[in-house]
C-alpha positions in Angstrom: 202.9 37.0 -106.0 201.0 40.1 -105.4 199.7 38.4 -102.3 203.1 37.8 -101.0 204.0 41.5 -101.6 200.8 42.6 -99.8 201.6 40.4 -96.9 205.0 41.7 -96.8 204.0 45.4 -96.7 202.2 46.5 -93.6 198.6 47.3 -94.0 199.0 50.8 -92.5 201.5 51.9 -95.0 199.4 50.7 -97.9 196.5 52.8 -96.8 198.6 55.8 -96.4 200.0 55.3 -99.8 196.6 55.2 -101.3 195.4 58.3 -99.4 198.5 60.4 -99.9 199.4 59.6 -103.4 202.5 58.3 -105.2 204.7 61.3 -104.2 204.1 60.9 -100.6 204.8 57.2 -100.9 208.2 57.9 -102.4 208.9 60.6 -99.8 207.9 58.1 -97.1 210.3 55.5 -98.4 213.2 58.1 -98.2 212.2 59.2 -94.7 210.8 62.5 -95.6 208.0 64.1 -93.6 206.0 66.7 -95.4 205.3 69.0 -92.4 208.9 68.9 -91.3 210.0 69.5 -94.9 207.7 72.5 -95.2 208.9 74.0 -91.9 212.5 73.5 -93.0 211.7 75.1 -96.3 210.1 78.1 -94.5 213.1 78.4 -92.2 215.5 78.2 -95.2 213.6 80.9 -97.0 213.7 83.1 -93.8 217.4 82.6 -93.4 217.9 83.2 -97.1 215.9 86.5 -97.0 217.8 87.6 -93.8 221.1 86.8 -95.4 220.1 88.4 -98.7 219.0 91.6 -97.0 221.6 92.0 -94.3 224.7 90.2 -95.7 224.6 89.7 -99.4 223.4 93.2 -100.3 225.9 95.1 -98.1 228.7 92.8 -99.3 227.7 93.4 -102.9 227.4 97.1 -102.3 230.8 97.1 -100.5 232.3 95.2 -103.4 230.7 97.6 -105.9 232.1 100.6 -104.0 235.5 99.0 -103.8 235.4 98.2 -107.5 234.5 101.9 -108.2 237.3 103.1 -106.0 239.7 100.8 -107.7 238.5 102.0 -111.1 238.8 105.6 -110.0 242.4 104.9 -108.7 243.3 103.2 -112.0 241.9 106.2 -114.0 243.8 108.6 -111.7 246.9 106.6 -112.1 246.5 106.8 -115.9 245.8 110.5 -115.7 248.9 111.0 -113.5 251.0 108.9 -116.0 249.7 111.0 -118.8 250.5 114.2 -116.9 254.0 112.9 -116.1 254.6 112.1 -119.8 253.3 115.6 -120.7 255.6 117.2 -118.0 258.6 115.2 -119.3 257.9 116.4 -122.8 257.5 120.0 -121.6 260.7 119.6 -119.5 262.6 118.4 -122.5 261.2 121.3 -124.5 262.2 123.8 -121.8 265.7 122.3 -121.6 266.2 122.4 -125.3 264.9 126.0 -125.4 267.3 126.9 -122.6 270.2 125.2 -124.3 269.4 127.1 -127.5 269.1 130.4 -125.6 272.3 129.8 -123.7 274.1 129.0 -127.0 272.7 132.3 -128.5 273.8 134.2 -125.3 277.2 132.6 -125.4 277.7 133.4 -129.1 276.5 137.0 -128.4 278.9 137.3 -125.5 281.8 136.1 -127.7 280.8 138.5 -130.4 280.5 141.4 -127.8 283.9 140.4 -126.4 285.5 140.5 -129.8 284.0 143.9 -130.5 285.1 145.2 -127.1 288.6 143.8 -127.8 288.7 145.5 -131.1 287.5 148.7 -129.5 290.2 148.5 -126.8 292.8 147.7 -129.5 291.7 150.6 -131.7 291.6 152.9 -128.6 295.1 151.8 -127.6 296.3 152.5 -131.2 294.7 155.9 -131.1 296.4 156.6 -127.8 299.7 155.4 -129.1 299.3 157.6 -132.2 298.4 160.5 -130.0 301.5 159.9 -127.8 303.7 159.5 -130.9 302.2 162.7 -132.3 302.7 164.5 -129.0 306.3 163.1 -128.8 306.9 164.2 -132.4 305.5 167.6 -131.6 307.6 167.8 -128.4 310.7 166.7 -130.4 310.0 169.3 -133.0 309.6 172.0 -130.5 312.8 170.9 -128.7 314.6 170.7 -132.0 313.4 174.2 -132.8 314.5 175.4 -129.4 317.9 173.7 -129.9 318.3 175.2 -133.4 317.4 178.7 -132.0 319.9 178.1 -129.2 322.5 176.8 -131.6 321.9 179.8 -133.9 322.4 182.1 -130.9 325.6 180.4 -130.1 326.7 180.4 -133.7 325.9 184.1 -133.9 327.7 184.7 -130.6 330.7 182.7 -131.8 330.7 184.5 -135.1 330.5 187.8 -133.3 333.4 186.8 -131.0 335.4 185.5 -134.0 334.6 188.7 -135.9 335.6 190.8 -133.0 338.8 188.9 -132.6 339.5 189.2 -136.2 338.9 192.9 -136.1 340.9 193.3 -132.9 343.9 191.4 -134.2 344.8 192.4 -137.4 344.9 189.3 -138.9 346.0 188.0 -142.1 344.3 185.5 -144.2 346.0 182.5 -142.7 345.1 183.6 -139.3 341.5 184.3 -140.2 341.3 180.8 -141.6 342.6 179.2 -138.5 340.2 181.3 -136.3 337.3 180.2 -138.5 338.5 176.5 -138.3 338.7 176.9 -134.5 335.2 178.3 -134.4 333.9 175.4 -136.4 335.7 172.9 -134.2 334.1 174.4 -131.2 330.7 174.2 -132.8 331.1 170.5 -133.5 
């Protein structure tokens, strides 16, 4: 059988197989040529190096830079969010403080208004008392003036009555009637 196989295989191939070795024989069966394979391998390595240097590295650098920018943006967004929360807390604190201060101011204004109202009322009372006192004083002085005037009139009337009594010789009945007349005139 080995003769049949040898006859079947061409003699040129057998010699090459023996000279090149078993790897070359297998490569030959798959249609691989060593020189072409080596040239393609060198070309692949050159393309790989060119792509590595001029495409892969810039793309990786660009992606790294972009990742850094995104990371920075995320950190800035977190910082901004933290600041916003702090500002909201501060705003609430300021609003609460302002509310408390306004309540204190309002309470003070009410208190001041009450005091001012009391002052106005007491001032008005003093003014009323002063006017009343002045009125009483005025009334007293008018009353005194009237009493003086009345006394003068009484004295004048008494004098007139006395002169009449003396001029007329009057008896007791007549003097009584004259006195009654004087009293009627006085009332």
